[in-house]
C-alpha positions as CSV (number, residue, x, y, z in Angstrom):
1,X,-4.1,16.7,-18.4
2,X,-1.4,15.0,-16.5
3,X,-0.4,11.6,-17.5
4,X,-1.4,8.7,-15.1
5,X,1.4,7.6,-12.8
6,X,2.2,3.9,-12.3
7,X,0.6,4.1,-8.7
8,X,-2.6,5.6,-10.1
9,X,-2.8,3.4,-12.8
10,X,-2.2,0.3,-10.4
11,X,-5.0,1.5,-7.8
12,X,-7.4,2.1,-10.9
13,X,-6.9,-1.4,-12.3
14,X,-7.1,-2.9,-8.9
15,X,-10.3,-1.4,-8.2
16,X,-11.8,-2.4,-11.5
17,X,-10.8,-6.1,-10.9
18,X,-8.6,-6.0,-14.0
19,X,-6.7,-9.4,-14.5
20,X,-3.6,-7.7,-15.8
21,X,-2.6,-6.4,-12.2
22,X,-2.5,-8.4,-8.6
23,X,-5.7,-8.3,-7.0
24,X,-6.3,-8.1,-3.4
25,X,-9.5,-8.7,-1.2
26,X,-11.9,-5.9,-2.7
27,X,-13.1,-4.8,0.5
28,X,-9.3,-4.3,1.7
29,X,-8.2,-2.7,-1.2
30,X,-11.2,0.1,-1.3
31,X,-10.6,0.6,2.3
32,X,-6.9,1.5,1.7
33,X,-7.8,3.5,-1.4
34,X,-10.3,5.7,0.7
35,X,-7.1,7.0,2.6
36,X,-5.4,9.6,0.5
37,X,-2.0,8.8,2.3
38,X,-2.4,5.1,1.2
39,X,-3.7,6.0,-2.3
40,X,-0.4,7.7,-2.7
41,X,1.7,4.6,-2.1
42,X,2.4,1.8,-4.4
43,X,0.0,-1.2,-3.6
44,X,1.1,-4.8,-3.7
45,X,-1.4,-7.7,-2.7
46,X,0.1,-11.1,-2.2
47,X,-0.4,-14.0,-0.1
48,X,-3.5,-12.5,1.7
49,X,-1.8,-9.2,2.4
50,X,-1.9,-5.7,1.2
51,X,1.5,-4.0,1.3
52,X,2.4,-0.5,0.6
53,X,5.7,1.1,-0.8
54,X,7.4,4.0,-1.4
55,X,8.3,3.1,-4.8
56,X,6.7,1.6,-8.0
57,X,9.3,-0.8,-9.2
58,X,10.9,-3.9,-7.6
59,X,12.9,-4.2,-5.4
60,X,10.2,-2.9,-3.1
61,X,10.8,-0.3,0.0
62,X,9.1,-3.1,2.4
63,X,9.6,-0.6,5.3
64,X,6.0,0.3,5.8
65,X,3.2,-1.5,7.8
66,X,0.6,-3.6,6.0
67,X,-2.8,-5.3,6.2
68,X,-3.2,-9.1,6.2
69,X,-6.6,-10.6,6.1
70,X,-9.9,-9.7,4.4
71,X,-13.4,-9.6,6.7
72,X,-11.1,-9.4,10.0
73,X,-7.6,-7.9,9.4
74,X,-4.5,-7.7,11.2
75,X,-1.9,-4.8,10.7
76,X,1.8,-5.5,11.0
77,X,4.9,-3.5,11.3
78,X,7.3,-3.7,8.3
79,X,8.3,-7.5,7.6
80,X,6.2,-8.6,10.6
81,X,8.2,-6.8,13.0
82,X,5.2,-6.1,15.3
83,X,1.5,-6.6,15.3
84,X,-0.3,-3.2,15.5
85,X,-3.7,-4.6,15.6
86,X,-6.0,-7.6,15.1
87,X,-9.6,-8.3,14.5
88,X,-10.3,-5.1,12.6
89,X,-12.6,-4.3,9.8
90,X,-10.6,-3.3,6.5
91,X,-11.5,0.5,7.2
92,X,-10.0,0.2,10.8
93,X,-7.0,-1.3,9.5
94,X,-6.4,1.2,6.7
95,X,-6.6,3.8,9.3
96,X,-4.2,2.2,11.6
97,X,-1.7,1.7,8.9
98,X,-2.1,5.5,8.0
99,X,-1.5,6.4,11.8
100,X,1.8,4.2,11.7
101,X,3.2,5.5,8.7
102,X,6.5,7.6,9.0
103,X,5.9,11.4,8.7
104,X,8.0,11.6,5.6
105,X,6.1,8.8,3.7
106,X,4.6,9.6,0.2
107,X,3.8,10.2,-2.5
108,X,5.5,6.9,-4.0
109,X,7.9,7.6,-6.8
110,X,8.6,5.9,-10.1
111,X,11.6,3.3,-9.8
112,X,13.1,0.8,-7.7
113,X,14.4,0.9,-4.0
114,X,16.7,2.4,-2.6
115,X,16.0,5.7,-4.0
116,X,18.6,7.7,-6.1
117,X,20.0,10.8,-5.0
118,X,17.4,12.4,-7.2
119,X,14.4,11.2,-5.3
120,X,15.8,12.1,-1.8
121,X,16.5,15.9,-2.6
């Protein structure tokens, strides 16, 4: 059996509400996890937002859209560069993030950003 990656472990613990990891809004986390492309990225809940990253260690990529809010969500472009949608359910927000991911995005790799040459080959 393959060893669990940092991304897989983080999602598993977040979904379980484990106090050893950052926990976002459960409905938003569950909706994001239901999307296979988001499930392959590193989730990072903070300050009412759920961000997604191409890597598993600080510094983060910070180049992907993310979800803000809980029952009524907004989706923003990277670093609040644009508003992609407002007044969305968590599922709608997760689907909108997926629709705005770069084509070459995922799965996240182990390590900090920016990627070394070994990650881009």
